[in-house]
N, C-alpha and C positions, 0 to 999 in steps of 0.2 A: 583693169581697177588698180591691178599691182603700178603700171608707171601714172594712177594717177593720184596715187597716197605718196610715190617722192616726190614729185611736183609740190604738192601741199607739204612735207620736210622740207626741201627748200626753203618757201617763200614764208614756213614758220621760223626758221633759221635767219637773223641776216644777217650774219656773216656770209653762210653759204648764198641769198639768192646776193649779195654784192658784187660775189666772188666771181659767179657764173657770171653775171653781167658786165665785170673785169675782162672776162676772160673774150666773152661775145667782141667789146669794142676791140681787142688787140683785133680780134680774129679779121672785122668791118674794118678795121686801120690798113692792114695787110691785103686783106682781100683790092682795097679804094689800090693800092700804090701798085700794085700785081697789074690794077686795065690800065693805071696809066694816060696819056692824051686819051684816048678811047671815050672819056666817062669824063673828059672837062669839063662840057659843062654843068653835069648835073652831081656835084659833090658828096650827095647825100644818099646817094642812090645803094652803094653798101651797108649804107647806116642804119635804116629803118627798117630793115629786115632784121639787125641784132636790138634793135631796140624790142622788137615785138617778144622776140623771143626769151631776149629778159627779162621783158615783163613776164609771159605766159609761166617761167619758169622759176627768176627770181623775188618774183610781187610787184606791185604797180612801185618802192619805193628804188628798187635796183634799176626798174625799165627810167623810172626819172635822171636816174643819178647815168645810166644810159643814157639818155637823147642831153644831159647837159657835157658830158666826154665827147659822144660824137660830132656836135656844135661847135663844139671849140677846135676837135680836130677837125672842119670842115673847115673850118676860116683861118685858122694858125698855117696849115700844112696841101689845103687842096682851093683853097679862097682862091678864082679865075682875078687880079686885081691890074693885070696889064688893059687897056685901051680895046688893043683889040681882039681882045676873047668876049668872048659871044656872052659869057656872065658880067657884069659889073652893073653899078653904080645908076641908078637903082636895081636892077633888078636880080641884083643878092640880095641885097637886102630882103626886095619880097619872097626869095624863093627860102632864103630860112623865117620869114614870119609863117608862111606856108608849111614847114617842116616845126616848127613850132607848135601850131596851133597844131595840125596832123597828128603828130607824134602824141600830143594832152591828150585828144578826145580816142585817142585810137586807147591811150592807157587806159583816161575812161571806165570803157567799155571793158578792155580785159580786166579790171578789177572787177568791175560787175558783176559778171561772170567768174571770176575764180569765188567773191562771195559764193554766189552762187551754188558752185560746186561743191563750196566746203559746207554748208547749210546741208545741201544734199547729201553731201556722203554721214555728215551727222544724224544727220535723218535715218540713214541706210544702218548707222548703227546704230541707234538706238530703237531702232526695229527693231535687229538682231539681237540688243539685247531684253527687249519686252517676250520676242516668243521663245526666248529659254524660262525668263521667268514662268511663259504662263503656261511649261510645260511642268516648269519643277511645280510649279499653282496644280494643276489637272492631278500633277501624280501627291501633292502633298495631300488634295481633297478630296482624293480614294483611298485614302491611306486612312485620311480623317473620319468619313463614312465610315470603311471596312468597324474602326475601330465604336464608335459609336453603333451599329451591330453587335458588334465582340463582349459589350461589357452590357446592352439590354440581354444578349443571350446568354451573361454569365448571371443574371438576377433570377432569372429562370429556371438556369442549373442550381441556383443557390435553394434554388424553394420561397422566393420572398414572394408573396401573396401580392398577385396580381392578373391582371385579367391582358390574356393575350392581347386584344385587341387592342384594347389599349395602349399596351407596349408598341404595336406598331403605329399608333397613329399615333404616339409619341415622338416615334422614329422619322417618321415620315413630315411630319411638322416642321421640326430641326431640320430636314433634308433640305424642307424647299424654303425652310427662312434660311438656309445657308445658300440657296440656287440665287434667293430674290436680295442675298444683300453682294452678291458677288456679281450680278448683273450690272447691278445700280455702282460698288466698285471701282469695275471692270471697263466703266462704261467711257469713251478716247474723252466724250468733248465733258467731264468730271475727272478724271486725272486728274488737273489740278489743283485743283477747288482747297482751299483751306480744312483740314479737320475737322473745325469749325460745326464748318455748314454739313459737309458729311456726317456726319456724327445724332446731327442735330434730324437730317433730312432720312436714318435710318430710325431714328426712337420715335420721328411723325409714325412711322409705315411699321413701326413696332405693333404700336398702341392702337394701329388705325388693324391692324391683324387681329389679332384681340378684343375689339369690343370696349377701348376702355377707355379712349380717346377725350371722350366726353367728360370721366372723372378726375384721372389722372394725370396732372403736369410734370413733362418732361422738362427743364431749362439743360443749356447744357454749357460749358465755356473755356475753349481751348485757344486764347486770342494769339493768333501767329505762329501756333506750330502746322507744322509739313509735313508728313510721311512720304516715303518710296510704298507702296505696296508692296512687298514686304515683311514690312510691321503693320500694315494701317491693314491690312486683311484680320489678321490675329485681335487687333487691338479691337474693329468693329464685332467683329465673333463675343467676347470676352464682352464689350456692352450689351449687346444683344443678349447674348444669354444673360446675365448679372439683370437688363432690364426683367426679361421676359416674367425669372424668377421671383422678381417685389411684386410683380403684379398679381401673381399666382396665390404670395404667400404674404405676401406687406400690407394690402390692404384685399382684408376677406370681406365677406356679406358686401360685398359692390361697395365699400371704402371707398371715397376720396382721398385723394393724396399728392403728393408731390417726391419725381425722382432729379436731382443734381445731378451733375455729370461733369466734372475738370477737367482739367490738365494743363498740369506746371509744370515750368523747368524747376527741375530742383539741383543746384550745380549741374554735375554733367550728369543729369537720368531725367526723368521726364514720369510725371508721380500723375497716375493717372485713379478717381476716385468714385464711387459713385454709391449716394448718397441713398436712400429712404426714409420719411417720416411715417412709418409702417409702423405694424405690431413687433417691432423686431422681432425675435429670432425663441423658437421656445424655450420653454424650463429644460435644462439638461443640453440642451442642444450643443456640439465644441465639434463648427469644423474642422478643427484639424485632423478628429476620427471618423470624422462622416466618410459613409460610403455612398452621398449623394451622386448619383449620375453629373450632373449640371456643376455640381462642384468639380469632380473632374476634368470637368472639360475645363473651366479655365484657369484652370495648374496646367491641365496639357499646353491651352496656348500663349499663361504665361510666361512659360518657361522657351515657349519656339522664340517669346522679344526678348530676355534674355532677364525674365526677372522672376516674383514670387509673391504670392498668393496672400493679403493681412483682411479678415473679415472682425470684424468686432460692431459687440450691440449695445443700446441704449443713447438714449432714444433711436429708434428702425435698426437700419443694419447695413454696417457701410462696408463696401468692399475698395480695397485700396490693393494697386500692382505699381509702381518702382522698377523699371527697367531703363536700361542704360538707352541715352539718347541718340 
C-alpha cells in the first residue's frame, strides 16, 4: 500500500512525473547505445519498457511525452537508413507506426488501470473514515442513551409525580425511535440523498408511528442542502423530538393541523425552523426555564451542531436552531 500511494503521489505531481519519464528515457537511450549493433534491426527494443514504466509511475502524460522522446531518439540516433541494413523504407515506417499504435494502446490501458486504482484507494479511505465515524457515533449514542435514562431517573428521585411504567415506556419509545432513525440515516443506499428527502421520510415515519398520518400534514423544504452524517444525525433527532412533541401537545383531542419544517442558508449558517399551527404553549410556560426532558434533549443535540435553540409561541409554536453550515 505504501508503494501504491507513492506511485499515486508521483502521478499527481506533473513535474515529478515528467522528471521520472525523462530519467527513464535517458536510461533507455544509454542502454540502447550500449547494445549497439547487436540490436540494429530493432530500434525501439529498450524504449517500450521505458514508456510503460513512465506511464505507471508518472501517469499517462509522462508516458506520452516519453513516447515522443523515444520515437525521436530512435529516428535520430538509431534509425537504419543505409540500403544494406535490415530495416529501411517502408519497413522502418511500419515499425514506427506499430510502435506508436502499440504504445498508445498501452497508455490507454495503463491510464484506465491507474484511474481504477485511484478509485479503489479513495473508496478504501472513505470506508476507513466511515468506520471511524461509526465508532464515534456508537459511543455518542450510548452516551445519549445513558443520558436519557439518567434524566428519567432524576425525575423519579426529585419526587415528580409519574408512573414508573410510563417512564420506562417513554424511554423505550425514544430509544426505538432513535434506532429507526439511525437505520434510515445509515442506510448505504440513502447516504447521498438530499436532507429534504431524508427529513420528509423521517416525518412520514413519525406520523405513522403515532397514528397521526391522517390528520396532521408535515411539509418539508430544504432545497439543495446536504449534510454529512456527523451533522445529519443530530439534526434529524432534533426534528424527530420536536415533531413528536407537536403531535402530542399542539393538537389535543385529535385535532388536525400542519407542521412545516424549513432548512435554509443564512449567510455562513443554516437555519432550521419547525413550526406548527397548534394551540401554542400553555399559559405561564417558559421554554428557557422549563425542565422538560424533550427540550433538554433538543438543546443537547443543538449544541452538538454548534447552535442554540429558540422557541417562540403565537400562533402555534416555532422551534428554531441556527448552526454553522
